[in-house]
C-alpha positions as CSV (number, residue, x, y, z in Angstrom):
1,X,7.7,29.4,-5.2
2,X,5.1,26.9,-4.4
3,X,1.5,27.8,-4.3
4,X,-0.4,27.9,-0.9
5,X,-2.1,24.1,-2.1
6,X,1.6,23.0,-2.3
7,X,2.5,24.1,0.4
8,X,-0.2,22.7,2.8
9,X,0.4,19.3,0.6
10,X,3.9,18.6,1.7
11,X,3.9,20.6,5.1
12,X,4.0,17.6,7.1
13,X,7.8,16.9,5.3
14,X,9.5,19.8,4.7
15,X,11.2,19.9,7.9
16,X,13.0,16.8,7.0
17,X,16.6,16.5,5.8
18,X,16.9,13.4,3.9
19,X,19.7,11.6,2.7
20,X,19.1,8.4,0.7
21,X,21.1,5.2,2.1
22,X,19.7,2.1,0.6
23,X,17.9,-0.1,-2.1
24,X,15.5,-0.7,-4.8
25,X,12.7,-3.5,-4.9
26,X,9.8,-4.7,-6.1
27,X,6.3,-4.5,-4.5
28,X,2.5,-3.9,-5.0
29,X,1.9,-0.5,-6.4
30,X,0.3,2.6,-4.5
31,X,-3.0,3.4,-5.5
32,X,-4.1,0.2,-7.1
33,X,-1.7,0.2,-10.0
34,X,0.6,-2.8,-11.1
35,X,4.3,-2.7,-10.0
36,X,6.9,-0.2,-8.3
37,X,10.1,-0.2,-6.7
38,X,10.6,1.2,-3.2
39,X,13.5,3.5,-2.3
40,X,14.3,3.3,1.3
41,X,15.7,6.4,3.0
42,X,16.9,6.8,6.2
43,X,17.3,9.8,8.6
44,X,18.1,9.7,12.2
45,X,17.4,6.0,12.3
46,X,13.7,6.7,11.0
47,X,12.6,4.8,7.8
48,X,10.5,6.5,5.0
49,X,9.5,5.2,1.5
50,X,9.3,6.6,-2.1
51,X,7.4,4.3,-4.0
52,X,7.4,4.8,-7.9
53,X,4.7,3.2,-10.2
54,X,2.0,4.0,-12.8
55,X,-0.4,6.2,-11.3
56,X,-3.9,4.8,-10.6
57,X,-7.1,6.4,-11.6
58,X,-8.1,6.6,-7.8
59,X,-5.0,8.9,-7.8
60,X,-5.8,11.5,-10.3
61,X,-7.2,14.3,-8.0
62,X,-4.3,13.8,-5.4
63,X,-1.9,14.9,-8.0
64,X,-3.7,17.9,-9.1
65,X,-1.7,20.2,-6.8
66,X,1.5,19.1,-7.9
67,X,0.6,19.2,-11.8
68,X,-0.4,23.2,-11.2
69,X,3.2,24.1,-10.7
70,X,3.7,23.0,-13.9
71,X,0.6,25.1,-15.6
72,X,-1.0,27.1,-12.8
73,X,-4.2,27.9,-14.2
74,X,-5.0,24.2,-14.9
75,X,-8.5,23.4,-13.8
76,X,-9.1,20.0,-12.4
77,X,-11.4,18.9,-14.5
78,X,-9.0,19.3,-17.6
79,X,-6.3,17.4,-15.5
80,X,-8.7,14.6,-15.2
81,X,-9.6,14.4,-18.7
82,X,-5.9,14.6,-19.5
83,X,-4.8,12.0,-17.0
84,X,-7.7,9.9,-17.8
85,X,-6.3,9.9,-21.5
86,X,-3.0,8.8,-20.7
87,X,-4.4,6.1,-18.4
88,X,-7.0,4.4,-20.6
89,X,-6.0,1.3,-22.7
90,X,-3.6,2.0,-25.9
91,X,-5.9,2.2,-29.2
92,X,-2.8,0.3,-31.3
93,X,-0.2,-2.3,-30.4
94,X,2.4,0.0,-31.4
95,X,1.3,2.4,-28.8
96,X,1.6,2.4,-25.2
97,X,1.6,5.7,-22.7
98,X,1.0,6.2,-19.1
99,X,1.7,8.4,-16.1
100,X,4.1,7.3,-13.7
101,X,4.0,9.1,-9.8
102,X,6.6,8.9,-6.9
103,X,4.7,8.9,-3.5
104,X,6.5,9.9,-0.2
105,X,4.5,9.6,3.0
106,X,0.9,9.8,1.1
107,X,1.9,12.7,-0.6
108,X,2.9,12.5,-4.6
109,X,6.2,14.0,-4.9
110,X,7.0,13.4,-8.7
111,X,5.1,12.6,-11.9
112,X,5.6,12.5,-15.3
113,X,3.7,11.1,-18.6
114,X,5.3,9.1,-21.1
115,X,4.7,7.5,-24.6
116,X,6.3,4.6,-26.4
117,X,6.5,5.5,-29.7
118,X,7.6,3.3,-32.9
119,X,8.9,4.9,-36.4
120,X,8.7,3.8,-39.5
121,X,11.5,1.8,-39.5
122,X,10.9,0.4,-36.0
123,X,13.0,2.4,-33.9
124,X,11.3,2.9,-30.6
125,X,11.6,5.9,-28.2
126,X,10.5,6.4,-24.8
127,X,9.1,9.9,-24.9
128,X,8.7,12.1,-21.6
129,X,6.9,15.1,-21.0
130,X,4.9,16.9,-18.2
131,X,7.7,16.2,-15.7
132,X,7.3,17.6,-12.3
133,X,9.3,16.7,-9.2
134,X,9.0,18.9,-5.7
135,X,12.5,20.0,-4.5
136,X,12.1,19.6,-0.9
137,X,13.3,17.5,0.7
138,X,12.9,14.3,-1.2
139,X,13.7,15.7,-4.8
140,X,16.6,13.7,-5.5
141,X,15.3,10.7,-4.5
142,X,12.1,10.8,-6.2
143,X,13.5,12.1,-9.4
144,X,15.6,8.7,-9.2
145,X,12.8,6.7,-8.4
146,X,11.2,8.1,-11.5
147,X,14.2,7.4,-13.5
148,X,14.7,3.8,-12.4
149,X,10.9,3.6,-13.7
150,X,11.6,5.0,-16.9
151,X,14.6,2.3,-17.2
152,X,12.2,-0.6,-16.4
153,X,9.6,1.0,-19.1
154,X,12.3,1.2,-21.8
155,X,13.7,-2.2,-21.2
156,X,10.7,-3.6,-21.5
157,X,9.4,-2.2,-24.7
158,X,13.4,-2.2,-26.1
159,X,13.5,1.1,-26.7
160,X,16.9,2.7,-28.2
161,X,16.8,5.9,-26.1
162,X,14.7,8.0,-23.5
163,X,13.9,11.6,-24.7
164,X,12.7,13.7,-22.0
165,X,11.1,17.4,-22.5
166,X,11.7,19.5,-19.3
167,X,9.6,22.8,-18.4
168,X,11.3,25.8,-17.1
169,X,10.8,25.0,-13.5
170,X,12.1,21.6,-13.9
171,X,15.2,22.1,-15.8
172,X,17.3,21.2,-12.5
173,X,16.3,17.5,-13.7
174,X,18.8,17.8,-16.5
175,X,21.7,17.5,-13.9
176,X,19.9,14.4,-12.6
177,X,19.3,12.6,-15.4
178,X,20.7,13.8,-18.6
179,X,23.2,11.3,-20.6
180,X,22.8,11.7,-24.2
181,X,25.6,9.3,-24.9
182,X,24.4,6.5,-22.8
183,X,27.8,6.4,-20.8
184,X,26.5,6.3,-17.2
185,X,23.2,4.6,-17.6
186,X,21.8,1.8,-19.7
187,X,20.0,3.9,-21.8
188,X,20.9,7.1,-23.6
189,X,18.5,9.8,-21.5
190,X,18.3,12.8,-23.8
191,X,17.0,15.7,-22.1
192,X,16.0,19.0,-23.8
193,X,15.4,22.2,-22.0
194,X,12.6,24.7,-22.9
195,X,13.5,26.4,-26.5
196,X,16.5,24.1,-27.4
197,X,17.0,21.8,-29.8
198,X,20.4,20.7,-28.3
199,X,20.3,17.9,-25.7
200,X,21.5,19.1,-22.5
201,X,25.0,17.8,-21.4
202,X,25.6,14.7,-19.3
203,X,25.3,15.5,-15.4
204,X,24.1,13.0,-13.1
205,X,24.8,14.0,-9.7
206,X,24.8,10.0,-8.2
207,X,27.4,7.6,-8.9
208,X,26.7,5.6,-12.0
209,X,25.2,2.1,-11.7
210,X,23.3,-0.3,-13.8
211,X,19.6,0.0,-13.6
212,X,18.3,-2.3,-11.0
213,X,17.4,-5.7,-12.4
214,X,14.5,-6.3,-9.8
215,X,12.5,-3.1,-10.9
216,X,9.9,-4.2,-13.7
217,X,6.6,-3.2,-15.1
218,X,5.0,-6.6,-15.9
219,X,1.7,-5.4,-17.3
220,X,2.4,-2.1,-19.3
């Protein structure tokens, strides 16, 4: 159940019944960050957009109600410190990290934190945590938008796989994203549910397709 803060955060859009119809394209990122793609959705001839891209520092406070769905007692100050640690430049060329957010009608609908990890034998993995996506009404297109951004990051850094750790409230995303053998997507997407060391089985709910080549992150 959403908190009262989150209810007011999404109140303008919870009455819609949105079906994804269309496309991805590259554009100027919301909030002052770099590149993103746009998912165009249509409902009763009304066009809306979900934009996904790196979270800008100016948007940190706006994301606070969303991340409290992961940790209810998280203070605003603690969230600011945590987010800023992901947004500051990496201390080493072998370490890249950031926060990706999906925004719909001025509200942040989804968010995740990521690290590019390279081990001693130079195998590179995109590690994803702190994932939160609101389920109504734009949950699936927001989730897909975030996943397309992960594909772009993984491609830019030549990652061998994408590993995603999901919390209990967000385990439904395994049905959308999990592809541990890389049979549906360009990259293996390995989702771990809380308390499990075994990857969730493949369970994407949209038709398999190649990642959109127009989605790119040029300055990560």
